[in-house]
C-alpha positions as CSV (number, residue, x, y, z in Angstrom):
1,X,2.0,-38.8,26.6
2,X,1.0,-37.1,23.3
3,X,3.6,-35.1,21.5
4,X,3.3,-31.3,21.5
5,X,3.5,-28.9,18.7
6,X,6.2,-26.3,18.5
7,X,4.6,-23.0,19.5
8,X,5.8,-20.6,16.8
9,X,5.8,-22.8,13.7
10,X,2.5,-21.6,12.2
11,X,3.1,-17.9,12.7
12,X,6.7,-18.3,11.4
13,X,5.3,-19.9,8.2
14,X,2.6,-17.2,7.8
15,X,5.2,-14.4,8.3
16,X,7.5,-16.1,5.7
17,X,4.7,-16.1,3.2
18,X,3.7,-12.5,3.9
19,X,7.3,-11.5,3.4
20,X,7.0,-12.5,-0.3
21,X,4.0,-10.1,-0.7
22,X,5.6,-7.4,1.4
23,X,8.8,-7.3,-0.6
24,X,6.9,-6.5,-3.7
25,X,4.8,-3.8,-2.1
26,X,7.4,-1.9,0.0
27,X,10.6,-1.9,-2.0
28,X,11.9,-4.8,0.0
29,X,11.8,-3.3,3.5
30,X,8.6,-5.1,4.5
31,X,9.9,-8.4,3.3
32,X,13.1,-7.9,5.3
33,X,11.1,-7.2,8.4
34,X,8.6,-10.0,8.1
35,X,11.2,-12.6,7.1
36,X,13.5,-11.4,9.9
37,X,10.8,-12.0,12.5
38,X,9.9,-15.4,11.0
39,X,13.6,-16.5,11.1
40,X,13.8,-15.3,14.7
41,X,10.7,-17.3,15.8
42,X,11.9,-20.3,13.8
43,X,15.3,-20.2,15.5
44,X,13.6,-19.9,18.9
45,X,11.5,-23.0,18.2
46,X,14.6,-24.9,16.8
47,X,16.4,-24.3,20.1
48,X,13.3,-25.5,22.0
49,X,13.2,-28.6,19.8
50,X,16.9,-29.4,20.3
51,X,16.4,-29.4,24.1
52,X,13.8,-32.1,24.0
53,X,13.3,-33.5,20.5
54,X,11.1,-36.4,21.7
55,X,8.4,-33.9,22.9
56,X,7.6,-32.3,19.5
57,X,6.2,-33.7,16.3
58,X,6.1,-30.9,13.8
59,X,9.8,-30.3,13.2
60,X,9.4,-30.8,9.5
61,X,7.0,-27.8,9.4
62,X,9.6,-25.8,11.2
63,X,12.2,-26.6,8.5
64,X,9.6,-25.6,5.9
65,X,8.9,-22.3,7.7
66,X,12.6,-21.6,8.0
67,X,13.2,-22.3,4.3
68,X,10.3,-20.0,3.2
69,X,11.6,-17.2,5.5
70,X,15.1,-17.5,4.0
71,X,13.8,-17.4,0.5
72,X,11.6,-14.3,1.4
73,X,14.7,-12.7,3.0
74,X,16.8,-13.2,-0.2
75,X,14.0,-11.9,-2.5
76,X,13.5,-8.9,-0.2
77,X,17.2,-8.2,-0.1
78,X,17.5,-8.3,-3.9
79,X,14.4,-6.1,-4.2
80,X,15.9,-3.6,-1.8
81,X,19.3,-3.6,-3.6
82,X,17.6,-3.0,-7.0
83,X,15.5,-0.2,-5.5
84,X,18.6,1.5,-4.2
85,X,20.3,1.2,-7.5
86,X,17.3,2.6,-9.3
87,X,17.1,5.5,-6.9
88,X,20.8,6.3,-7.4
89,X,20.5,6.1,-11.2
90,X,17.5,8.5,-11.1
91,X,19.5,11.1,-9.2
92,X,18.5,10.5,-5.5
93,X,15.4,10.1,-3.4
94,X,13.7,13.3,-4.7
95,X,14.0,12.2,-8.3
96,X,12.9,8.7,-7.3
97,X,9.7,10.1,-5.7
98,X,9.1,12.2,-8.8
99,X,9.4,9.2,-11.0
100,X,7.0,7.2,-8.8
101,X,4.5,10.2,-8.9
102,X,4.7,10.3,-12.7
103,X,4.1,6.6,-13.0
104,X,1.1,6.8,-10.7
105,X,-0.3,9.6,-12.9
106,X,0.4,7.7,-16.0
107,X,-1.2,4.4,-14.9
108,X,-4.0,6.0,-12.8
109,X,-3.0,4.7,-9.4
């Protein structure tokens, strides 16, 4: 009988990679969401693999996906913490949004 592939490995890897991009675009929140989902799916597949390890042949890809998701989670958490510190140093959320608006006007975004 031919070995099967774990069902969520590919999507887990894709979500882990997207978390890198999302943490830069959404102050860390998007990265936290995508990497959290990727870790959940990886954990689900890891449990499935541990039940019958002889049935699956892409466990190394699962470890890679899990590592990418963890790195994305750490980067997103750092980005979120720095954003919160920046907001506090500017004087709160209203001042943060004013600063963002000024930067958009200055750089033409």
